[in-house]
matplotlib code that plots the C-alpha trace (Angstrom):
import matplotlib.pyplot as plt

x = [24.4, 27.8, 31.3, 31.9, 28.9, 30.2, 33.5, 31.4, 29.4, 31.2, 28.2, 27.7, 26.6, 26.0, 29.1, 29.9, 28.5, 30.5, 27.6, 27.1, 23.8, 20.9, 18.7, 15.1, 13.4, 9.6, 9.6, 12.0, 15.6, 18.2, 21.6, 24.5, 26.9, 30.5, 31.5, 32.9, 29.6, 27.7, 29.3, 28.1, 24.3, 21.9, 20.1, 17.0, 19.1, 21.2, 17.9, 16.8, 20.2, 20.1, 16.5, 17.5, 20.3, 23.2, 23.8, 26.9, 24.8, 23.6, 27.2, 27.3, 24.1, 25.7, 28.9, 26.8, 24.5, 26.2, 27.6, 24.2, 22.4, 25.1, 24.9, 21.1, 21.3, 23.9, 21.9, 19.1, 21.2, 24.4, 26.9, 28.9, 28.3, 24.5, 24.6, 26.7, 24.4, 21.3, 22.8, 23.8, 20.4, 18.8, 20.9, 20.0, 16.3, 16.6, 18.3, 15.8, 12.9, 14.3, 12.2, 9.1, 10.6, 8.4, 10.1, 7.3, 9.8, 13.4, 15.9, 17.3, 13.9, 13.2, 16.5, 15.9, 12.5, 13.8, 16.6, 14.2, 11.8, 14.6, 15.9, 12.4, 11.8, 15.3, 14.5, 11.1, 12.5, 15.2, 17.4, 20.5, 24.0, 25.5, 29.2, 30.9, 32.4, 36.2, 37.9, 38.3, 42.0, 42.8, 46.2, 47.0, 48.0, 45.0, 43.2, 39.7, 40.2, 37.6, 35.0, 35.6, 35.2, 31.9, 30.6, 31.5, 29.8, 26.7, 26.6, 26.8, 23.9, 21.8, 22.5, 21.4, 18.3, 17.4, 17.6, 14.9, 12.3, 9.4, 10.2, 8.3, 9.7, 13.2, 12.9, 11.5, 14.1, 17.0, 15.8, 15.2, 18.3, 21.0, 19.9, 18.6, 15.6, 12.6, 9.2, 8.0, 10.8, 10.3, 6.7, 7.5, 10.0, 7.7, 4.6, 2.9, 1.6, 3.5, 1.3, 2.2, 5.9, 5.8, 3.8, 6.4, 9.2, 7.6, 6.9, 10.3, 12.0, 9.9, 10.3, 14.1, 14.3, 12.4, 14.7, 17.9, 16.5, 15.8, 19.2, 21.6, 24.3]
y = [84.5, 82.9, 84.1, 85.5, 87.6, 88.9, 90.0, 91.9, 93.9, 93.2, 91.7, 88.7, 86.2, 82.6, 80.2, 79.2, 75.9, 73.5, 71.2, 70.4, 68.4, 70.5, 69.2, 70.2, 73.5, 73.7, 70.0, 70.2, 69.1, 71.8, 71.2, 70.9, 73.7, 74.2, 77.5, 78.6, 77.7, 79.7, 82.9, 82.4, 82.0, 84.8, 86.2, 84.0, 80.8, 82.0, 82.6, 79.1, 77.6, 79.4, 78.4, 74.8, 75.0, 76.5, 79.5, 80.5, 81.3, 84.3, 85.5, 86.0, 88.1, 90.3, 90.7, 91.7, 94.1, 95.5, 98.5, 99.6, 99.0, 100.9, 103.9, 103.9, 104.0, 106.7, 108.9, 108.8, 109.2, 110.9, 109.3, 106.1, 104.6, 104.7, 103.7, 100.6, 99.7, 100.1, 98.1, 95.3, 95.2, 95.2, 92.0, 90.4, 90.9, 89.7, 86.5, 85.8, 86.6, 84.3, 81.2, 83.4, 85.0, 83.9, 85.9, 88.2, 91.0, 91.1, 90.4, 93.9, 95.5, 93.4, 94.3, 98.1, 97.7, 96.4, 99.1, 102.0, 100.9, 100.7, 104.2, 105.8, 104.1, 105.4, 109.0, 108.9, 107.7, 110.3, 112.8, 111.2, 112.6, 114.0, 113.9, 117.2, 117.6, 117.5, 120.5, 120.3, 120.2, 121.2, 121.6, 125.3, 125.3, 123.3, 125.4, 124.2, 124.3, 127.0, 125.1, 122.0, 124.0, 125.5, 121.9, 120.5, 123.3, 122.9, 119.1, 119.8, 122.2, 119.6, 116.9, 119.3, 120.2, 116.6, 116.0, 118.5, 116.8, 114.8, 111.1, 109.8, 112.6, 111.9, 108.2, 108.6, 111.1, 109.1, 106.0, 107.9, 110.0, 108.2, 104.5, 105.1, 102.9, 103.1, 104.6, 101.0, 99.7, 102.6, 101.7, 98.2, 99.3, 101.8, 99.7, 102.5, 103.2, 104.5, 107.6, 108.2, 107.9, 110.3, 112.7, 112.5, 112.9, 116.1, 117.5, 116.5, 118.5, 121.4, 121.4, 121.0, 124.0, 126.0, 125.1, 125.8, 129.2, 130.2, 129.2, 132.1, 132.4]
z = [-135.9, -135.8, -134.6, -138.1, -137.6, -134.3, -135.9, -138.5, -136.0, -132.5, -131.1, -128.6, -131.2, -130.6, -131.3, -134.8, -135.9, -138.1, -139.0, -142.6, -142.1, -142.9, -145.6, -144.8, -145.3, -145.5, -146.0, -149.0, -149.3, -149.1, -150.6, -148.2, -149.1, -148.3, -146.9, -150.3, -151.9, -149.3, -150.4, -154.0, -153.1, -153.5, -150.4, -150.6, -150.8, -147.8, -145.7, -146.7, -145.6, -142.4, -141.7, -142.5, -139.8, -141.5, -139.0, -140.7, -143.8, -141.8, -141.5, -145.2, -145.1, -142.6, -144.7, -147.7, -145.9, -142.9, -144.7, -146.0, -142.7, -140.7, -143.1, -143.0, -139.1, -139.3, -141.4, -138.7, -135.6, -136.7, -134.6, -134.9, -131.6, -131.8, -135.5, -134.6, -131.8, -134.0, -136.9, -134.5, -133.0, -136.5, -137.4, -134.1, -134.7, -138.2, -137.0, -134.4, -136.9, -139.6, -138.8, -139.6, -142.7, -145.8, -148.5, -149.4, -149.6, -150.7, -147.9, -148.3, -147.9, -144.9, -143.3, -144.1, -142.5, -139.3, -139.2, -140.0, -137.3, -134.7, -135.7, -135.6, -132.1, -131.0, -132.1, -130.4, -127.2, -126.8, -128.8, -130.0, -129.8, -133.0, -133.5, -134.0, -137.5, -137.6, -139.0, -142.7, -143.5, -147.1, -148.8, -148.9, -152.5, -153.8, -156.4, -155.4, -151.6, -151.2, -153.3, -151.2, -148.0, -149.4, -150.4, -146.9, -145.1, -147.2, -146.7, -142.9, -143.1, -145.2, -142.7, -139.9, -141.8, -142.4, -138.7, -138.2, -140.5, -139.1, -138.6, -141.7, -144.0, -142.7, -143.2, -146.8, -147.8, -146.4, -148.1, -151.4, -151.5, -149.5, -149.9, -153.5, -153.1, -155.5, -154.4, -154.5, -152.3, -149.9, -149.6, -148.8, -146.1, -144.4, -144.9, -146.9, -150.4, -153.2, -153.3, -149.7, -150.3, -153.3, -151.0, -148.2, -150.7, -152.0, -148.4, -147.2, -149.9, -149.5, -145.8, -146.3, -148.6, -146.0, -143.1, -145.2, -146.5, -143.0, -141.5, -141.0, -143.4]

ax = plt.figure().add_subplot(projection="3d")
ax.plot(x, y, z, "-o")
ax.set_aspect("equal")
plt.show()
């Protein structure tokens, strides 16, 4: 990954390359793109350009996907520091694995798979720190202030309940509800069947309702 990538995720990436000579990928000619042209490419073309030697092409992938990858990690660990570290690690691993990437899955699915595996490993290794929620400050004269307060409290309860789900259920629910992936996409990310994903969603929701129902009011 290049220096632009490091600015994106504050990581110790390799130095930026300025070479424009990168014409071969899997024995086929790859066009020589300018920087302005790189940003117009789709994900697969960016991967091909990076594999052919244009390391700065990976910067564009980072820019496109860093928010989604960070948010995914944050849903698992619940604090900014760990989520940032996990997102950075996910992109580092993706960059190192690029030579072996064959394009069987979409780039987004591939990145999600790397991030989810890192998050599950993190949770299995040790409990993560969760950031305390800041006090909700609402204008005193706002008519729906109480409704907003209730919604905020409920959102906190849901996040807490999701954190108590078994790892596979948590991963499935996060990908389905927050990342808005289809059952097929989740199956690709988790390496499971669509049927297993649907079952996990069902059990996760049932488990979640039980946790929330048993919480003190």
